[in-house]
N, C-alpha and C positions, 0 to 999 in steps of 0.2 A: 504494500500500500504506500501511497504517497504522503498520506497524512498520518502522523503518529498520534497515538491515543493521549488524551489529556488526563493528567492525574491531579487529584486534589492536593493542594500544597498545605503546608503546615504553618502558613502565615498567621499573623496576629488577627484576631477577630475584627470585623468591620467596626469602625467607630471614629472618634475624633483623634487625629494624629497631630500632636503639637510640633513634632519634628518636621513635618511636611510644610507647616506654616512658617516656621522659623526663618528660612531664607527670604521669604517675601517681606517679613517684618524688618529684617536686617537691611534689605535693599531700600525699603521705605525710609528708614531712619537715616541711612547714608544720603539718600536723595534730599531729605529735609535739611540736613546740616550742611551739605555741600552746594545746594542750589537755591532752595526756597528761602531759607533764613538770611543768607547774605543779600539776596535781591530785596527782601522786605526792609532790611537795614538801609540799603542804598536809597530805596524809595522814601523812607522816613526822613533821611538826611536831605534829600532833594526837596521834599515838601517843606521842611523847616527853612531851607535856604530861600525858597520862593516866598515864604511868608515874611522873611526878614529883609527883603529888598526894599530899599528906600532911595530917596532922591540923592544923587551924587555918587551912587555905586557904579562901578564899571562892570558890565556884564557881556556875555557872549550868548548869542541865540543858537538854536539848533541848526540854523542855516550857516553859521560861521560868522555872522555879522557881529562886530564888537562896537560898543558905544557906552555912553554915560547916561544914566537914568536921569531924565529931566522931570518927569511926573510919574508917580506910581498910584494907580487906581486899584480897585479891587480885582477887576478882570483884565485890564489892559495897562500896559506900561509904555510911556513915551520915551524913546531912546534917541539921543543925539549921536549920529554916526559921523558927522563932519560939521564944520562951522555952518550954522543956520540950516542944517539938514536933519530933520527929525522924522522918525517913523513910529507908528504905533504897533506894538506886538502884544500878543496874548501873554499873560503871565506864565502860562504853561510852556510857552515857546522858549523860555530862557533856560539854557542848559547849564550855565555856570556863572559864578561870580568871580571876577578877577581881582587881583590885588590892586590897591590904590597906586596910581602912577604908571600903570601898564600902558595906557594910551599915550602918555607923554614920551615913553621910551621908543615909540615907533617913529 
């Protein structure tokens, strides 16, 4: 015959096997500490930075435009990118705050 007979094994009885679940738990914990937690920390820091932006700060937008904050509203910020050239950007479009004097160095 081509098919061999199947014999009953002496395996453990059917039920909950914690050792089968352990690798999934370990992968989830590693995923949490290596990816999710650092991303949440960066997001909190960015939200804090956005809430602290005020007039006179030097900022860079997500598009790479750098300038000095002339007016800061709740949703929009007016940024001076050259002499007498101002643009309005959403507060969420600010990607970072620069150190004072960065614009003069250029």
